[in-house]
C-alpha beads as a LAMMPS data file, in Angstrom:
LAMMPS data file: protein, C-alpha beads

320 atoms
319 bonds

1 atom types
1 bond types

-500.0 500.0 xlo xhi
-500.0 500.0 ylo yhi
-500.0 500.0 zlo zhi

Masses

1 110.0

Atoms # bond

1 1 1 65.173 137.911 -343.408
2 1 1 68.096 138.682 -341.399
3 1 1 71.559 139.195 -342.327
4 1 1 75.395 138.616 -340.508
5 1 1 78.388 140.498 -341.410
6 1 1 81.662 138.669 -341.403
7 1 1 84.817 140.848 -341.031
8 1 1 87.823 139.378 -342.966
9 1 1 91.317 140.472 -343.477
10 1 1 93.341 139.566 -346.332
11 1 1 96.419 141.203 -347.956
12 1 1 95.978 144.552 -345.454
13 1 1 92.739 144.960 -346.894
14 1 1 90.058 145.318 -344.589
15 1 1 86.392 144.590 -345.902
16 1 1 83.253 143.142 -344.898
17 1 1 81.387 140.227 -346.443
18 1 1 77.957 140.588 -346.305
19 1 1 75.944 136.934 -346.370
20 1 1 72.250 137.353 -346.377
21 1 1 70.115 134.255 -345.557
22 1 1 66.418 133.936 -346.117
23 1 1 65.086 132.324 -343.084
24 1 1 61.529 132.705 -343.319
25 1 1 58.949 134.317 -345.683
26 1 1 55.914 135.651 -344.208
27 1 1 52.982 137.505 -345.519
28 1 1 53.399 141.384 -344.708
29 1 1 51.031 142.741 -342.194
30 1 1 48.630 145.198 -344.242
31 1 1 47.189 147.316 -342.054
32 1 1 49.391 150.153 -339.936
33 1 1 48.404 149.072 -336.956
34 1 1 48.938 145.330 -337.223
35 1 1 52.513 146.616 -337.875
36 1 1 52.747 148.062 -334.525
37 1 1 52.251 145.069 -332.926
38 1 1 53.605 142.726 -335.467
39 1 1 56.197 140.704 -332.891
40 1 1 59.713 139.342 -334.324
41 1 1 60.125 136.205 -334.793
42 1 1 62.749 134.423 -332.143
43 1 1 66.053 133.944 -334.083
44 1 1 69.044 132.602 -332.548
45 1 1 72.559 134.685 -332.824
46 1 1 75.603 132.305 -333.795
47 1 1 78.600 133.070 -334.071
48 1 1 81.013 132.168 -337.176
49 1 1 84.959 131.576 -337.578
50 1 1 86.705 134.264 -339.983
51 1 1 87.242 132.437 -343.509
52 1 1 91.106 131.266 -343.773
53 1 1 92.737 133.166 -347.238
54 1 1 92.410 129.545 -348.745
55 1 1 88.294 129.287 -348.120
56 1 1 87.851 132.704 -349.323
57 1 1 90.003 132.014 -352.515
58 1 1 87.897 128.860 -353.185
59 1 1 84.712 130.882 -353.045
60 1 1 85.515 133.678 -355.001
61 1 1 86.650 131.138 -358.029
62 1 1 83.404 129.460 -357.697
63 1 1 81.903 132.800 -357.935
64 1 1 83.890 134.016 -360.704
65 1 1 81.575 131.796 -363.105
66 1 1 78.478 134.144 -362.068
67 1 1 77.465 136.537 -365.070
68 1 1 76.813 139.460 -362.941
69 1 1 80.134 139.134 -361.386
70 1 1 81.086 139.754 -357.759
71 1 1 82.394 143.357 -356.009
72 1 1 84.819 141.310 -354.042
73 1 1 86.866 140.414 -357.439
74 1 1 87.831 144.085 -357.614
75 1 1 89.589 144.589 -354.690
76 1 1 91.286 140.990 -354.503
77 1 1 94.217 139.498 -356.865
78 1 1 94.160 138.377 -359.203
79 1 1 90.841 138.791 -359.523
80 1 1 91.027 142.506 -359.887
81 1 1 93.339 142.415 -363.033
82 1 1 90.171 141.067 -364.758
83 1 1 87.810 143.819 -363.419
84 1 1 89.858 146.462 -365.011
85 1 1 87.648 148.235 -367.531
86 1 1 89.135 147.842 -371.203
87 1 1 88.996 151.798 -371.494
88 1 1 91.642 152.095 -368.719
89 1 1 93.627 149.212 -370.733
90 1 1 93.649 150.220 -374.014
91 1 1 95.456 154.022 -374.359
92 1 1 93.858 156.558 -376.598
93 1 1 95.411 157.510 -380.088
94 1 1 97.574 160.555 -379.865
95 1 1 96.378 163.643 -380.620
96 1 1 96.663 164.869 -384.154
97 1 1 97.316 168.004 -382.641
98 1 1 99.810 167.080 -380.923
99 1 1 102.349 166.285 -384.211
100 1 1 102.484 169.800 -384.670
101 1 1 106.301 171.217 -385.529
102 1 1 106.776 175.133 -384.865
103 1 1 110.618 174.731 -386.478
104 1 1 109.148 173.207 -389.796
105 1 1 106.244 176.128 -390.729
106 1 1 108.066 177.573 -393.049
107 1 1 109.429 174.638 -395.152
108 1 1 108.590 174.412 -398.658
109 1 1 105.340 172.815 -399.425
110 1 1 106.777 170.017 -401.155
111 1 1 108.884 168.683 -397.879
112 1 1 105.924 169.563 -395.457
113 1 1 103.892 167.110 -397.692
114 1 1 106.608 164.763 -397.653
115 1 1 106.818 164.793 -394.032
116 1 1 103.347 164.387 -393.471
117 1 1 103.545 161.279 -395.552
118 1 1 105.958 159.555 -393.200
119 1 1 104.115 160.489 -390.169
120 1 1 100.770 158.984 -391.712
121 1 1 102.656 155.490 -392.301
122 1 1 103.617 155.365 -388.367
123 1 1 100.311 156.632 -387.231
124 1 1 97.831 154.326 -386.852
125 1 1 94.648 153.720 -384.535
126 1 1 93.603 149.655 -383.745
127 1 1 90.622 147.995 -383.584
128 1 1 90.374 148.381 -379.441
129 1 1 91.287 152.148 -380.120
130 1 1 88.345 152.703 -382.638
131 1 1 86.003 150.531 -380.509
132 1 1 86.771 152.806 -377.191
133 1 1 86.801 156.111 -379.364
134 1 1 82.979 155.177 -380.635
135 1 1 81.757 154.031 -377.122
136 1 1 82.863 157.418 -375.287
137 1 1 81.817 159.724 -378.224
138 1 1 78.291 158.638 -378.465
139 1 1 76.880 162.159 -376.424
140 1 1 78.945 163.065 -379.473
141 1 1 78.240 167.341 -379.094
142 1 1 78.268 166.994 -375.110
143 1 1 81.566 164.851 -375.172
144 1 1 84.756 166.878 -375.243
145 1 1 86.597 163.858 -376.577
146 1 1 84.195 164.028 -379.289
147 1 1 85.682 167.382 -380.140
148 1 1 89.587 166.652 -379.508
149 1 1 89.512 163.177 -381.391
150 1 1 88.131 165.371 -384.274
151 1 1 91.212 167.947 -383.840
152 1 1 93.425 167.278 -387.245
153 1 1 90.855 164.989 -388.778
154 1 1 88.890 165.169 -392.097
155 1 1 85.628 164.093 -390.836
156 1 1 82.760 163.473 -393.643
157 1 1 80.760 166.254 -393.618
158 1 1 84.619 167.935 -393.969
159 1 1 85.648 165.873 -397.012
160 1 1 84.239 167.493 -399.859
161 1 1 85.628 170.593 -398.627
162 1 1 88.941 169.479 -398.213
163 1 1 89.148 167.689 -401.358
164 1 1 88.514 171.327 -403.396
165 1 1 90.512 173.399 -401.599
166 1 1 94.349 174.493 -402.943
167 1 1 97.190 172.622 -401.368
168 1 1 99.286 175.541 -401.719
169 1 1 96.827 177.868 -400.263
170 1 1 94.005 176.320 -398.700
171 1 1 91.191 177.763 -396.766
172 1 1 91.971 179.395 -393.861
173 1 1 88.376 178.819 -392.275
174 1 1 88.413 174.971 -393.399
175 1 1 91.603 174.583 -391.676
176 1 1 90.331 176.334 -388.504
177 1 1 86.927 174.085 -388.506
178 1 1 89.090 170.824 -389.569
179 1 1 91.873 171.635 -386.618
180 1 1 89.869 173.269 -384.131
181 1 1 86.414 172.118 -384.123
182 1 1 85.319 173.421 -380.952
183 1 1 86.043 176.820 -382.074
184 1 1 83.875 176.363 -385.000
185 1 1 80.823 175.456 -383.146
186 1 1 77.494 177.719 -384.622
187 1 1 73.760 177.472 -384.431
188 1 1 70.986 179.107 -386.333
189 1 1 67.465 178.355 -387.198
190 1 1 68.252 175.333 -389.810
191 1 1 70.665 173.408 -387.645
192 1 1 68.421 173.505 -384.802
193 1 1 65.447 172.523 -386.729
194 1 1 67.323 169.798 -388.189
195 1 1 68.734 168.790 -384.617
196 1 1 65.064 168.952 -383.565
197 1 1 63.742 166.312 -386.161
198 1 1 66.293 164.370 -386.701
199 1 1 64.798 161.276 -384.203
200 1 1 61.573 161.907 -385.958
201 1 1 62.927 161.072 -389.332
202 1 1 65.005 158.107 -387.977
203 1 1 61.825 156.782 -386.222
204 1 1 59.749 157.383 -389.724
205 1 1 62.737 154.641 -391.331
206 1 1 61.922 152.718 -388.642
207 1 1 58.446 152.535 -388.756
208 1 1 58.626 152.077 -392.531
209 1 1 61.261 149.296 -392.596
210 1 1 59.223 147.143 -390.014
211 1 1 55.656 148.035 -391.153
212 1 1 56.028 146.994 -394.400
213 1 1 58.456 144.239 -393.534
214 1 1 61.030 145.449 -395.889
215 1 1 63.910 144.251 -394.048
216 1 1 63.976 141.008 -391.273
217 1 1 64.078 142.640 -387.711
218 1 1 64.885 146.409 -388.513
219 1 1 66.826 148.120 -385.712
220 1 1 68.796 151.354 -385.289
221 1 1 71.559 151.864 -383.133
222 1 1 73.248 155.355 -381.410
223 1 1 76.897 155.703 -382.461
224 1 1 79.655 157.785 -381.321
225 1 1 82.918 158.922 -383.591
226 1 1 84.578 156.471 -385.828
227 1 1 88.160 156.812 -386.937
228 1 1 89.376 155.020 -389.631
229 1 1 91.730 151.719 -389.086
230 1 1 93.320 152.325 -392.394
231 1 1 93.529 155.961 -392.503
232 1 1 93.667 157.831 -389.009
233 1 1 93.282 161.087 -390.183
234 1 1 89.642 160.102 -391.658
235 1 1 87.086 159.775 -389.268
236 1 1 83.133 160.198 -389.536
237 1 1 79.529 160.113 -387.327
238 1 1 76.850 158.562 -389.149
239 1 1 73.498 159.465 -387.211
240 1 1 73.224 155.950 -386.608
241 1 1 73.902 152.005 -387.853
242 1 1 70.828 150.184 -388.635
243 1 1 70.880 146.224 -388.323
244 1 1 68.231 143.698 -390.058
245 1 1 69.028 139.785 -390.467
246 1 1 68.528 140.111 -394.268
247 1 1 71.194 142.894 -395.018
248 1 1 73.036 143.165 -391.790
249 1 1 74.666 146.927 -391.051
250 1 1 74.246 150.028 -393.227
251 1 1 74.973 153.785 -392.109
252 1 1 72.066 156.252 -391.819
253 1 1 72.782 159.921 -392.721
254 1 1 69.785 162.185 -392.016
255 1 1 69.313 165.747 -393.959
256 1 1 66.309 168.187 -392.815
257 1 1 66.600 170.871 -395.135
258 1 1 65.345 174.026 -393.601
259 1 1 64.878 175.797 -396.641
260 1 1 62.542 173.101 -398.374
261 1 1 60.723 172.034 -395.078
262 1 1 57.432 173.345 -396.057
263 1 1 57.922 171.558 -399.639
264 1 1 57.703 167.969 -400.899
265 1 1 60.996 166.908 -401.849
266 1 1 60.211 166.289 -405.565
267 1 1 59.337 169.953 -405.615
268 1 1 62.532 170.909 -403.582
269 1 1 64.037 168.817 -406.472
270 1 1 62.635 170.187 -409.309
271 1 1 62.935 174.044 -408.257
272 1 1 66.263 174.109 -406.314
273 1 1 69.413 173.386 -408.993
274 1 1 71.563 173.000 -405.928
275 1 1 69.351 170.524 -403.628
276 1 1 71.122 167.388 -402.616
277 1 1 68.242 164.980 -404.916
278 1 1 67.399 164.890 -408.443
279 1 1 64.381 163.228 -410.077
280 1 1 65.611 160.574 -412.746
281 1 1 64.055 159.469 -416.243
282 1 1 62.022 156.983 -414.278
283 1 1 60.525 159.432 -411.404
284 1 1 63.025 158.191 -408.917
285 1 1 64.494 160.751 -406.420
286 1 1 68.159 159.922 -406.175
287 1 1 71.175 161.518 -404.279
288 1 1 73.832 163.356 -406.588
289 1 1 77.031 162.098 -406.961
290 1 1 78.210 165.328 -407.284
291 1 1 76.633 166.778 -404.160
292 1 1 78.851 167.136 -400.751
293 1 1 76.416 164.603 -399.282
294 1 1 77.326 162.161 -401.796
295 1 1 80.934 162.387 -400.486
296 1 1 80.204 162.405 -396.601
297 1 1 78.152 159.213 -397.159
298 1 1 80.735 157.814 -399.282
299 1 1 83.414 158.973 -395.890
300 1 1 80.867 157.326 -393.327
301 1 1 80.758 153.983 -395.313
302 1 1 84.410 153.806 -396.131
303 1 1 85.324 154.837 -392.449
304 1 1 82.555 152.323 -390.976
305 1 1 83.625 149.587 -393.195
306 1 1 80.137 149.325 -394.045
307 1 1 78.832 148.980 -398.050
308 1 1 75.291 149.989 -397.277
309 1 1 73.479 153.223 -396.747
310 1 1 70.265 154.690 -396.103
311 1 1 69.964 158.079 -396.928
312 1 1 67.039 159.837 -395.369
313 1 1 65.590 163.607 -396.072
314 1 1 62.715 164.868 -394.052
315 1 1 60.696 167.747 -394.525
316 1 1 57.123 168.806 -393.000
317 1 1 55.310 168.792 -396.410
318 1 1 56.068 164.778 -396.792
319 1 1 56.566 163.320 -393.004
320 1 1 55.680 166.332 -390.923

Bonds

1 1 1 2
2 1 2 3
3 1 3 4
4 1 4 5
5 1 5 6
6 1 6 7
7 1 7 8
8 1 8 9
9 1 9 10
10 1 10 11
11 1 11 12
12 1 12 13
13 1 13 14
14 1 14 15
15 1 15 16
16 1 16 17
17 1 17 18
18 1 18 19
19 1 19 20
20 1 20 21
21 1 21 22
22 1 22 23
23 1 23 24
24 1 24 25
25 1 25 26
26 1 26 27
27 1 27 28
28 1 28 29
29 1 29 30
30 1 30 31
31 1 31 32
32 1 32 33
33 1 33 34
34 1 34 35
35 1 35 36
36 1 36 37
37 1 37 38
38 1 38 39
39 1 39 40
40 1 40 41
41 1 41 42
42 1 42 43
43 1 43 44
44 1 44 45
45 1 45 46
46 1 46 47
47 1 47 48
48 1 48 49
49 1 49 50
50 1 50 51
51 1 51 52
52 1 52 53
53 1 53 54
54 1 54 55
55 1 55 56
56 1 56 57
57 1 57 58
58 1 58 59
59 1 59 60
60 1 60 61
61 1 61 62
62 1 62 63
63 1 63 64
64 1 64 65
65 1 65 66
66 1 66 67
67 1 67 68
68 1 68 69
69 1 69 70
70 1 70 71
71 1 71 72
72 1 72 73
73 1 73 74
74 1 74 75
75 1 75 76
76 1 76 77
77 1 77 78
78 1 78 79
79 1 79 80
80 1 80 81
81 1 81 82
82 1 82 83
83 1 83 84
84 1 84 85
85 1 85 86
86 1 86 87
87 1 87 88
88 1 88 89
89 1 89 90
90 1 90 91
91 1 91 92
92 1 92 93
93 1 93 94
94 1 94 95
95 1 95 96
96 1 96 97
97 1 97 98
98 1 98 99
99 1 99 100
100 1 100 101
101 1 101 102
102 1 102 103
103 1 103 104
104 1 104 105
105 1 105 106
106 1 106 107
107 1 107 108
108 1 108 109
109 1 109 110
110 1 110 111
111 1 111 112
112 1 112 113
113 1 113 114
114 1 114 115
115 1 115 116
116 1 116 117
117 1 117 118
118 1 118 119
119 1 119 120
120 1 120 121
121 1 121 122
122 1 122 123
123 1 123 124
124 1 124 125
125 1 125 126
126 1 126 127
127 1 127 128
128 1 128 129
129 1 129 130
130 1 130 131
131 1 131 132
132 1 132 133
133 1 133 134
134 1 134 135
135 1 135 136
136 1 136 137
137 1 137 138
138 1 138 139
139 1 139 140
140 1 140 141
141 1 141 142
142 1 142 143
143 1 143 144
144 1 144 145
145 1 145 146
146 1 146 147
147 1 147 148
148 1 148 149
149 1 149 150
150 1 150 151
151 1 151 152
152 1 152 153
153 1 153 154
154 1 154 155
155 1 155 156
156 1 156 157
157 1 157 158
158 1 158 159
159 1 159 160
160 1 160 161
161 1 161 162
162 1 162 163
163 1 163 164
164 1 164 165
165 1 165 166
166 1 166 167
167 1 167 168
168 1 168 169
169 1 169 170
170 1 170 171
171 1 171 172
172 1 172 173
173 1 173 174
174 1 174 175
175 1 175 176
176 1 176 177
177 1 177 178
178 1 178 179
179 1 179 180
180 1 180 181
181 1 181 182
182 1 182 183
183 1 183 184
184 1 184 185
185 1 185 186
186 1 186 187
187 1 187 188
188 1 188 189
189 1 189 190
190 1 190 191
191 1 191 192
192 1 192 193
193 1 193 194
194 1 194 195
195 1 195 196
196 1 196 197
197 1 197 198
198 1 198 199
199 1 199 200
200 1 200 201
201 1 201 202
202 1 202 203
203 1 203 204
204 1 204 205
205 1 205 206
206 1 206 207
207 1 207 208
208 1 208 209
209 1 209 210
210 1 210 211
211 1 211 212
212 1 212 213
213 1 213 214
214 1 214 215
215 1 215 216
216 1 216 217
217 1 217 218
218 1 218 219
219 1 219 220
220 1 220 221
221 1 221 222
222 1 222 223
223 1 223 224
224 1 224 225
225 1 225 226
226 1 226 227
227 1 227 228
228 1 228 229
229 1 229 230
230 1 230 231
231 1 231 232
232 1 232 233
233 1 233 234
234 1 234 235
235 1 235 236
236 1 236 237
237 1 237 238
238 1 238 239
239 1 239 240
240 1 240 241
241 1 241 242
242 1 242 243
243 1 243 244
244 1 244 245
245 1 245 246
246 1 246 247
247 1 247 248
248 1 248 249
249 1 249 250
250 1 250 251
251 1 251 252
252 1 252 253
253 1 253 254
254 1 254 255
255 1 255 256
256 1 256 257
257 1 257 258
258 1 258 259
259 1 259 260
260 1 260 261
261 1 261 262
262 1 262 263
263 1 263 264
264 1 264 265
265 1 265 266
266 1 266 267
267 1 267 268
268 1 268 269
269 1 269 270
270 1 270 271
271 1 271 272
272 1 272 273
273 1 273 274
274 1 274 275
275 1 275 276
276 1 276 277
277 1 277 278
278 1 278 279
279 1 279 280
280 1 280 281
281 1 281 282
282 1 282 283
283 1 283 284
284 1 284 285
285 1 285 286
286 1 286 287
287 1 287 288
288 1 288 289
289 1 289 290
290 1 290 291
291 1 291 292
292 1 292 293
293 1 293 294
294 1 294 295
295 1 295 296
296 1 296 297
297 1 297 298
298 1 298 299
299 1 299 300
300 1 300 301
301 1 301 302
302 1 302 303
303 1 303 304
304 1 304 305
305 1 305 306
306 1 306 307
307 1 307 308
308 1 308 309
309 1 309 310
310 1 310 311
311 1 311 312
312 1 312 313
313 1 313 314
314 1 314 315
315 1 315 316
316 1 316 317
317 1 317 318
318 1 318 319
319 1 319 320
């Protein structure tokens, strides 16, 4: 095997086009001593003329059809324009916190509401922006954009509280959480336990669906933050998105209640009136429609434009 380098000049860009030619394939010596005495084959050095601009462009047009693409396309026009990542082509939507106007702080609440309605009408997120936001925020809490894009948006985990607070005298702590999510971070034994067992719950869901053949080719993909196309101030981050051949997509929301980690779900539903599940007359566990988690999954489905949800509750007693 040998390599020859050809120097090319095009539009003042100097680069090297590397051509690798397989001349002869031989079995490599296996012993170290053999490597020391192995002789190189006689290869005659040849000189090549530099490619003309026209010949180079013809070659690049042919290589453009290759699925993996060619690095030279990133350097030479008109190919370079096609190699620009979509993220650089599509600007992210304006941060909602940038809409703040200090001069309007003391206006009557009715006037502020009217101004907000006008702003929302003119504020939108398109499908390309939604897709890019979802992709760049998949690392979630370790991603700065995840916090920046959530600023001022009502996320699914906060929608219940937002619908319950007063417009005239809203909860200041809730406003702080919505407008400045980065400043509202906290860790507790309960949240740590939930984060630790979330992946276990999703793996159990996949195992259940595939082992019992409840869904065809059931898979779960990770996701980032989704921003609503129709209501740009709403957002959601499901714990996963499932796909199957029989039912399409579904959002996945996982809860790992630390206070009931050593109980069965049925025990928790019976003894705790504030638990998210209840046992119906047929003995089936269901999500309470009045519970904050019901509001959460409803917004997740709305924002993601998906009509199904797997609501998973994990305890060590049932699944550990």
